[in-house]
C-alpha positions in Angstrom: 7.0 26.0 -28.2 3.9 24.3 -29.6 1.8 27.4 -29.5 4.6 29.3 -31.4 4.7 26.5 -34.0 0.9 26.4 -34.3 0.9 30.2 -34.9 3.5 29.8 -37.6 6.3 31.5 -35.7 8.7 28.5 -35.6 9.4 24.9 -36.7 10.4 21.9 -34.7 11.7 18.5 -35.6 11.6 15.7 -38.1 8.3 14.7 -36.6 5.5 16.7 -38.3 4.1 19.5 -36.1 1.1 17.9 -34.3 2.9 14.6 -33.9 5.9 16.3 -32.3 3.5 18.1 -30.0 1.8 14.9 -29.0 5.2 13.1 -28.6 6.5 15.7 -26.3 3.4 16.2 -24.1 3.1 12.4 -23.7 6.6 11.0 -23.7 8.2 14.1 -22.4 5.8 15.9 -19.9 3.5 13.1 -18.9 6.2 10.4 -18.6 8.3 12.7 -16.4 5.3 13.2 -14.1 4.7 9.5 -13.9 8.4 8.9 -13.2 8.6 11.4 -10.4 5.4 9.9 -8.8 6.6 6.3 -9.1 10.1 7.0 -7.7 8.5 8.6 -4.7 5.6 6.1 -4.3 7.6 2.9 -4.8 10.0 4.0 -2.0 7.1 4.3 0.3 5.4 1.1 -0.8 8.6 -1.0 -0.4 10.7 0.8 2.2 13.5 0.3 -0.2 15.5 3.0 -2.1 14.6 4.2 -5.6 17.2 6.0 -7.8 19.0 8.8 -6.0 22.2 10.7 -6.5 24.3 9.9 -9.6 21.8 7.3 -10.8 18.9 9.7 -10.6 21.0 12.5 -12.3 21.8 10.1 -15.1 18.1 9.2 -15.6 17.2 12.9 -15.6 20.0 13.5 -18.0 18.6 10.9 -20.4 15.3 12.6 -20.3 16.9 15.9 -21.2 18.8 14.3 -24.0 15.6 13.0 -25.4 14.0 16.4 -25.3 17.0 17.9 -27.2 17.5 15.2 -29.8 13.9 15.3 -30.9 14.6 18.9 -32.1 17.6 17.8 -34.2 18.1 15.8 -37.4 19.5 12.9 -35.4 16.4 10.9 -35.7 17.7 7.4 -34.8 19.5 8.8 -31.7 16.3 10.5 -30.7 14.4 7.2 -31.1 16.8 5.3 -29.0 17.0 7.9 -26.2 13.3 8.3 -25.9 12.6 4.6 -25.9 15.4 4.0 -23.4 14.0 6.4 -20.8 10.9 4.4 -19.7 13.0 1.2 -19.7 15.5 2.7 -17.3 12.6 4.0 -15.1 11.1 0.5 -15.2 14.5 -0.9 -13.9 14.6 1.9 -11.2 11.2 0.9 -9.8 11.5 -2.8 -10.7 14.5 -3.5 -8.4 12.8 -2.4 -5.1 9.4 -3.9 -6.2 10.9 -7.3 -6.9 13.2 -7.3 -3.9 10.3 -6.6 -1.6 8.0 -9.0 -3.6 5.5 -6.1 -3.9 3.4 -8.1 -6.4 0.5 -5.7 -6.3 2.5 -3.1 -8.2 4.5 -5.3 -10.6 2.2 -4.1 -13.4 3.8 -0.6 -13.4 7.0 -2.2 -14.7 5.0 -3.9 -17.5 3.2 -0.6 -18.4 6.5 1.3 -18.6 7.9 -1.4 -21.0 4.8 -1.1 -23.1 5.2 2.7 -23.2 8.8 2.2 -24.4 7.6 0.0 -27.2 4.9 2.6 -28.1 7.4 5.4 -28.4 9.8 3.2 -30.4 6.9 2.4 -32.7 6.1 6.1 -33.2 9.7 6.7 -34.4 10.1 3.6 -36.5 6.7 4.2 -38.2 7.8 7.7 -39.1 11.4 6.8 -40.1 10.6 3.6 -42.1 7.3 4.8 -43.6 5.2 1.9 -42.1 1.7 1.6 -43.4 0.2 1.8 -39.9 0.5 5.4 -38.9 2.7 6.7 -36.0 -0.5 7.9 -34.2 -1.3 4.3 -33.2 1.7 4.5 -30.8 0.4 7.8 -29.4 -3.1 6.4 -28.8 -2.0 3.2 -27.2 0.4 5.1 -24.8 -2.5 7.5 -24.0 -4.6 4.5 -23.0 -1.8 3.2 -20.8 -1.5 6.6 -19.1 -5.3 6.5 -18.7 -5.0 3.2 -16.9 -2.2 4.5 -14.7 -4.3 7.5 -13.7 -7.4 5.4 -13.2 -5.6 3.0 -10.8 -3.8 5.7 -8.8 -6.8 8.0 -8.6 -8.8 5.1 -7.3 -6.3 4.7 -4.5 -5.7 8.3 -3.5 -8.8 10.4 -4.3 -11.2 8.6 -2.0 -8.6 8.5 0.7 -7.7 12.2 0.4 -11.4 13.1 0.4 -12.1 11.1 3.5 -9.0 12.4 5.3 -9.9 16.1 4.5 -13.7 15.8 4.8 -14.7 12.8 7.0 -18.4 13.6 6.4 -18.0 13.1 2.7 -17.9 9.3 3.1 -16.3 8.6 -0.2 -17.1 5.0 -1.3 -15.6 2.4 -3.6 -17.6 -0.4 -5.1 -15.7 -3.5 -6.2 -17.9 -4.1 -9.2 -17.5 -0.6 -10.4 -13.7 -0.7 -9.9 -13.4 -3.9 -11.9 -15.6 -2.7 -14.8 -14.0 0.8 -15.0 -10.4 -0.5 -15.0 -11.1 -3.6 -17.1 -12.8 -1.4 -19.7 -9.6 0.7 -20.0 -7.5 -2.4 -20.5 -9.7 -3.7 -23.2 -9.8 -0.2 -24.8 -6.0 -0.2 -25.0 -6.0 -3.7 -26.7 -8.7 -2.6 -29.2 -6.8 0.6 -30.0 -3.6 -1.4 -30.5 -5.4 -3.7 -32.9 -7.2 -0.8 -34.5 -10.6 -2.3 -33.9 -13.4 0.2 -34.7 -17.1 0.1 -35.2 -20.0 -0.8 -32.9 -17.9 -3.0 -30.5 -15.7 0.0 -29.7 -18.7 2.3 -29.2 -20.3 -0.2 -26.8 -17.1 -0.5 -24.8 -16.7 3.3 -24.6 -20.3 3.6 -23.3 -19.5 1.1 -20.6 -16.2 2.8 -19.8 -17.7 6.3 -19.7 -20.6 5.2 -17.5 -18.6 3.2 -15.0 -16.0 6.0 -14.6 -18.7 8.6 -14.0 -20.4 6.4 -11.4 -17.0 5.8 -9.8 -16.3 9.5 -9.6 -19.8 10.2 -8.2 -19.3 7.6 -5.4 -16.3 9.6 -4.2 -18.6 12.4 -3.3 -17.1 15.3 -5.3 -20.1 17.5 -4.5 -18.9 17.7 -0.8 -15.4 19.0 -1.6 -16.0 22.6 -2.7 -14.4 24.0 0.5 -11.2 22.0 0.1 -9.4 23.1 -3.0 -6.6 20.5 -2.5 -9.3 17.9 -2.9 -11.7 19.3 -5.4 -9.0 19.9 -8.0 -8.5 16.1 -8.1 -12.2 15.5 -8.5 -12.4 18.1 -11.2 -9.5 16.6 -13.0 -10.9 13.0 -12.8 -14.2 14.2 -14.2 -12.4 14.8 -17.5 -11.9 11.0 -17.8 -15.6 10.1 -18.4 -15.8 13.3 -20.5 -12.9 12.0 -22.6 -14.6 8.6 -23.0 -17.9 10.2 -23.9 -16.3 12.5 -26.5 -14.6 9.4 -28.0 -18.0 8.0 -28.5 -19.0 11.2 -30.4 -15.8 11.1 -32.4 -16.4 7.4 -33.4 -19.9 8.4 -34.5 -18.2 11.2 -36.5 -20.1 13.9 -34.6 -16.9 15.7 -33.5 -13.2 15.6 -34.4 -11.2 13.1 -32.4 -8.7 15.6 -31.1 -11.3 17.2 -28.8 -11.6 13.9 -27.0 -7.8 13.5 -26.8 -7.4 17.0 -25.2 -10.1 16.2 -22.7 -7.8 13.5 -21.4 -4.5 15.3 -21.9 -5.2 18.9 -20.9 -8.1 18.1 -18.5 -7.3 14.8 -16.8 -3.5 14.7 -17.1 -3.0 18.4 -16.5 -5.5 18.7 -13.7 -4.3 15.6 -11.8 -0.7 16.7 -12.3 -1.1 20.2 -10.9 -3.3 18.9 -8.1 -0.8 16.2 -7.0 2.2 18.5 -7.5 1.0 21.1 -5.1 0.0 18.4 -2.5 3.3 16.6 -2.7 5.3 19.9 -2.8 3.7 20.9 0.5 3.8 17.4 2.1 7.4 16.7 1.2 8.7 20.0 2.4 7.0 19.8 5.8 4.2 22.3 5.1 0.5 22.1 6.0 -1.7 20.3 3.4 -3.9 23.3 2.7 -4.1 25.1 -0.7 -3.5 28.8 -0.7 -4.7 31.5 -3.2 -1.8 30.9 -5.5 -2.6 27.2 -5.7 -6.2 27.9 -6.5 -5.1 30.2 -9.4 -2.8 27.4 -10.7 -5.7 25.0 -10.6 -8.1 27.4 -12.3 -5.7 28.2 -15.1 -5.0 24.6 -15.9 -8.7 23.6 -15.8 -9.5 26.7 -17.8 -7.0 25.5 -20.4 -9.0 22.3 -20.7 -12.4 24.0 -20.9 -11.2 26.4 -23.6 -9.4 23.7 -25.6 -12.2 21.2 -25.5 -15.4 23.1 -25.2 -14.3 26.3 -27.0 -14.2 24.7 -30.5 -17.6 23.1 -29.9 -19.3 26.4 -29.0 -17.2 28.7 -31.2 -15.9 26.5 -34.1 -15.0 29.6 -36.1 -12.4 30.5 -33.4 -10.7 27.1 -33.3 -7.1 28.5 -33.7 -7.7 31.2 -31.0 -9.0 28.6 -28.6 -5.8 26.6 -29.1 -3.6 29.6 -28.4 -5.6 30.8 -25.4 -5.6 27.2 -23.9 -1.8 27.0 -24.4 -1.4 30.4 -22.6 -3.5 29.3 -19.7 -1.7 25.9 -19.4 1.7 27.6 -19.5 0.7 30.2 -17.0 -0.7 27.7 -14.6 2.5 25.5 -14.5 4.7 28.6 -14.8 3.1 30.1 -11.7 3.6 26.8 -9.9 7.3 26.8 -10.8 7.7 30.4 -9.4 5.7 29.7 -6.3 7.4 26.5 -5.3 10.9 27.1 -6.5 12.0 28.3 -3.0 10.4 25.5 -1.0 11.6 22.8 -3.3 15.2 24.0 -3.4 15.7 24.3 0.3 15.7 21.9 3.2 12.4 20.8 4.8 11.1 23.3 7.4 10.5 20.4 9.8 14.2 19.2 9.6 13.3 15.8 8.3 15.2 14.3 5.3 13.8 14.9 1.8 
């Protein structure tokens, strides 16, 4: 839909084109991915149920309502529905977390509430004409998603790498972990307060460097024969690239949207397709080994990031074409996943276990 709008073939909602696109990819696509991950993970972390049955259907229905209302003139209803969704998700994971006193993961509830405030801000800034632009809400939410990805990637990528390739010997260093995650937290605060200038550039240098070192310690160079693992490493690499490109944008060397799409298309898209194939196999009782179709899905999504971010830098005269080619690759990658996994995900597990 965004590619069609960008090409001038259609219009969308009361949110101007690029803001609608950012809203839907962040509060629609990405938040749905985070929700599915948390509803599964929290159940495993706490041994207590997360929403199922009618409650889960109602939450999914609220998400669908938000996607529909954003395309209608009912702006206030759209604002309420989209802000309510992360709040309901926070309740869905908060109950089992608090019941089990799983304090280590309480912060996910806080982050979901902050995302709800960010999406509400986007709508109110647009509807009420606030002086601060709606894009502040988009940037802060992106920083929150960056924090979520950084935390979860640090937990699973070294583990998955070691399990699949024991000789890789992925490592974690406490100092690097603290600096990389702390830098993202400070970045979110600075973006919320609209702090720019030299202090932001210094923070971005620290963040980009620490995240690159973190990634290198996980031994990505030893994963080339394990697609189910290297896709996660390839996706995470886009995080230090995103932070490095933000430095360039703050110095006005490149436009900011290239840095944004390194995070969204590259990191979010890559980690999503990588984790979706892994969980789809694991939760249907299949062997955790990527096949040729999986590799094509990975390649298409990562190609979308390369074309969207690096294409305009190399071929600035073909910017519009790069956007459309990237959208086609992205859609093809996730579309192929939907076709490939429709049957396994709509049938009983092959090992007879529940799920």
